[in-house]
C-alpha positions as CSV (number, residue, x, y, z in Angstrom):
1,M,82.3,105.6,97.7
2,A,83.0,104.7,94.0
3,D,86.6,103.9,94.7
4,N,87.2,100.2,95.0
5,F,90.8,99.7,96.0
6,D,91.8,96.1,96.2
7,Q,93.6,95.8,99.5
8,R,95.4,92.7,98.4
9,L,97.7,95.1,96.4
10,L,99.3,96.2,99.7
11,H,101.2,92.9,99.7
12,V,103.0,93.8,96.5
13,L,103.1,97.6,96.4
14,I,106.0,99.6,98.0
15,C,106.7,103.2,98.2
16,P,108.8,104.3,95.2
17,V,110.7,106.8,97.3
18,S,111.6,104.8,100.4
19,A,111.0,101.2,99.2
20,G,109.1,100.8,102.4
21,P,105.6,99.4,103.1
22,L,102.4,101.3,102.6
23,D,99.2,101.7,104.7
24,Y,95.8,102.1,103.3
25,D,93.8,105.2,104.4
26,E,90.3,104.3,103.4
27,E,88.7,107.6,104.5
28,N,91.0,109.7,102.3
29,Q,91.6,107.1,99.6
30,E,95.4,107.3,99.9
31,L,98.3,104.9,100.4
32,I,100.5,106.2,103.2
33,S,104.3,105.9,103.4
34,D,105.3,106.8,106.9
35,K,108.9,106.3,106.1
36,A,108.9,108.8,103.2
37,G,106.2,111.1,104.7
38,L,104.0,110.8,101.6
39,A,100.4,110.0,100.8
40,Y,99.8,108.6,97.3
41,P,96.2,109.2,96.0
42,I,93.9,106.4,94.9
43,R,91.7,107.4,91.9
44,N,89.0,105.2,90.7
45,G,90.5,102.3,92.6
46,I,93.9,102.8,91.1
47,P,96.9,103.9,93.2
48,I,98.8,106.7,91.7
49,M,102.4,105.8,92.7
50,L,104.1,108.9,91.3
51,P,106.1,111.0,93.8
52,S,105.0,114.1,91.9
53,E,101.4,113.2,92.6
54,A,101.9,112.4,96.3
55,R,100.9,114.7,99.1
56,K,103.5,115.5,101.8
57,L,102.4,114.5,105.3
58,A,102.7,116.8,108.3
59,Q,105.6,115.7,110.5
60,K,104.6,114.2,113.8
């Protein structure tokens, strides 16, 4: 895959909606906020941390 997300960013990035931690979903190239129920896309290795760009997750 061409996307090269630097996983070290997970130590400094937080969800802009919930201020909670994020998990990296390598398969879908997304950062997941379980607390907010959102998945932020990663495009060309850059996380797009805009709530308007996030995908809503199905509730468990």
